[in-house]
Each structure stands twice: as structure tokens, then as C-alpha cells.
N, C-alpha and C positions, 0 to 999 in steps of 0.2 A: 361188695365184691365177694364172689365165691368161686374158688378154683377147685375142681374135682379131678383127681388123678384116678382114672377108672381101674387101673391095674387089671385084675382078673374079672372085674365086673362091679357095677355099682347101680343102685336104684335110687332115684331122686324124684322129687316133685317140683313143679314150677308154678307155685301158687303164691300170689302176693301175700305178704305177712299181715297187711292191714286192709280189710275189706273197704272198698269205696275209694281207695287211692289209686292214682294212675301209676303204673309200674312199667318201666322200660326194661326189656330183657334182651341181652345179646348172648347168644349161645355160640361160642367160638371154639372150634376144635383145633388143637395145636399138636402137630406131630413132634415126637421126640427124636433126637439123633440116635443112631444105632448104639452109641456108647451108653445111652440112658435107658435103652429098651432091654428087656429080658431075652435070653436065648429062647428059641422056639421050643426047645426040649422041656422048658419049665412051664407050668400052668400060668404063671403071672404073679405079680406082687399083690399084696393086699391094697385095696383102694384107700385113699386118704383125701382129706379136704383141707384147704386153706381158706380162712374167712377174714374179712375186714369189714367192720361196721362202718356205716356212713360217717359217723363223727370221728373216726380214726383215719380217714383218707386224707393225706396231706394236700394242702391247697397252696397254690401260687396265685397272688393277686398282682396284676399289672394294670396300667391305665386302660379302662374299658374291657378288661379281660379277666376271667376267672378260670383257672386250670386246676382240676382235681387230678391227682396222680394215684389211682388205685393199683397200678402195676408199673414197675420200672422206675424211670427217673426223668425229671425235667429240670434242666439247669443243675442246681445243687440240692433239689428236693427229691427224696427217694421214698418209694412205698416201703412200709415196714414188713410186707410179706415177700417171700422169695420163692417163686415157683421153680420147678425143675428145669426150665429153659428160660433164657433171657428174652423178655418181651416187654414192650412199653404199651400201656393203655392210658391215654389222656382223655378226660372228660372235659370238654372246652366250651365255655360260654363267651361269646364275643358280642359286646354292645354295639348298637347302631353306629356306623362310621369308624369303628375301631378295627385294628388289624393285629395279627400275630404271626410270627415266623417260628415254625417248629423244625428244629434240626433233626436230620436222619443220618445216623452214623454210617460210615462206609460198610458195605456188605449187608445192609438191612433192607428188606422190603418194607413198604408202608402202604396203608390205605386210609382214606377218610370216609367215615360213615356219617352223612348228614342226619341229624336227629330232628331239628326244629328250625324253621325259617329257610332263608335263601342265603347261600354263602358263595364266595368266590374263592376258588382254590387255584393258585398259580395263574390267575387271570381268567379262569373259565368258571362260569356260573353253574351251580348245582342247586337243586331244590330237594328238601327233605322228602317230598312226596314223589320224587322221581325215582327211576330205576338205575340210574348211573351212579357209580361209586368211583371217585378218583383213586387210582392205584399207581404205585411207584415201584419199579423193579430195583433190586439191589445193584449198587454200583461200587466200583473200587474207590470212589471219592465220596466225601460227605455230600449230602443233598439237603435241601430245605423245602418245606411246604409253607407257602404263604396263604394264610386264611384272612379273608376280609368280610365284614358284614356291611355291605353297601346298601341293602334294602331293609333296614331294621335289624334287630338283634337276631343272633343265630346260635344254635347249639350243635356240636359235632363231637364224635369220638375219633381219635387218631390212634391207630395201631401201628406198631413197627417192631421188627425183630429179624434175626438172622435166619434165612431159609435153611431148612434141614440139610439140604445138599451141601451148603457151606460148612455146617457144623460137623459134617462127617468127613471132611477132607483133612 
């Protein structure tokens, strides 16, 4: 897990650390609320980065399910890094026939990124090779995302967080 706050600008490379290994890269851009942004009259803050090595990512193990928590919280397990905005990123593996319900707090948007295999999200099937991504808009009430692996094991990432427009109110 690597979080970069660009500030007034940053240069980086996206090259796997070990030649010959398969690397999955998600590059997600997250807007900050006005209270966390600098006034337009300033050039910007210095860039900085937060990193988390694979062995330091907290893991939750449930029957047929493995959940890695690189950002945010799942149940009582929390990531050791704290980015400038509250966001959850769960790296989920669900074994064949297993299921998991992921809670989404009131006021949070969420989406599921299929990575490997075929998964069922709230009763609708998605394929990692497809172009559709299940997304859930923020609600005043808690929501849940049901993930099932009905056709063999699957892997997915679940992202959730408070939309910037809610943070600015």
C-alpha cells in the first residue's frame, strides 16, 4: 500500500519491485475536503507519502474468507496508516461457495472492483474481465454489500468513504 499526497507536485514510477512477479496496481485519486486543501493563494504543501509493507497489512480470517485491510477498518481491525481523509480499502478473497457481508457506514459511497474470478454482489453477477463495477451511493442509513463466490473462488477490492461534498458541510 502506498499513499501519495501530491501537494505542490510529485514524481513517481509504477514499476514492480520484483521482476517476473504479477503485480496488480490500482491508482485511485481521492479529493480532499476544502478544510484539508490549501488556499489558492499558496503554491501548495510539500508532497509526502505513506507506505505499508505487505507483511504489515492487518488480516481478518473468516470461514472461507480472507480480508486484508490496507486502509481504514473492518470490524475491529484497523490499518496502521492514517491518510488525510477517511477511506476504507479492503482486499478480499472469498473461497468457492463462501460469502461475506461488508458494512458501509451512513454517508459513505462504496464500489467493488472485481479482480479475479466471478462474484455475486447483492445478487448480481460480475466478472473480473467485465467492464461493470458495482457502485453504491451514500445514504443516510447504513448499507451492506453482500459478496458471494458461487462459481469458484474470487478476489475483489471494496472501497468506501465519505464523499467530499458531505465532508464540506
